[in-house]
N, C-alpha and C positions, 0 to 999 in steps of 0.2 A: 405381831409375837415373834421370835426367834428360837431356835436350838440353841441349846449351850453345848458348846465342844469341850473336848478334852482337855483343852486349852483354858478355855472359861472355869472350868471345875478345879484345875490344880491351882489358879490364882485364888478362887475361892478358899480352895485347901490350907493352901501356902497362909494366908492370911490367919485364917480359922485356927491352924496349930501354932502359929507364930505368939498367939494370947496378945497381940496388937490392937488396939481397936480400929475398927475400921473406920470410924468416922476421923479420925487421926492422920488419916493418908489418902495420897492422892495418886493415883498410877494413872500414868497416861502413856499410850503407845505412839511412839514416833520411826520412822524410818528404819529400822534395822536396833531398835531400842525400844526397851521398857525401863521408864524412868517413873520411878518412885520416890515420891516425894514426903518426907516425916517430921515429926516434932522434934524428937529426939535421938541424939545418936544410937540410944539403949535399944531404941523399936529399930532403928535400920540394921544393928547387930543381929538382932532376931531373927530378921528376915532375912538378911544375908547367910546365918547360919543354917535355915531350912532351905535353900536355893536349890536343891537338888529337889526337891517336890515339883517344882515348874517342870511342866512339859512343853516347853518352848523352845525351839533350835536355832541355832544361828543368830543368836539375837544377843545385843548386850544389855546386863542389867545394871542398871545406874541408879546412883542415891543422891539425892539431896536432903539435907536437914538445915531446915529454916534458911533456904535459898543458897547454901554453901553445898558444891559439889565435894562428896566423898569419895564415893568407890565405884568400881565399873570391872565388869569381867564378862567375857563370852558364853553364854548358855550352849553346849553343845549335845 
């Protein structure tokens, strides 16, 4: 068992507040990048609009929709 951090809670809150079904997402951490794989552009747009909820710093937020890369930004 492990303790959840503020970053963990911010990820959970981000997904919950977006209204995107958690089973339709895949989230992976890569060095310097949080990669979010979505099934639709609409899901990616919802998450993108709420990116300020994330309590992650100095990391890129990247989206792939059906294997196609669409957006990225640095979270500061």
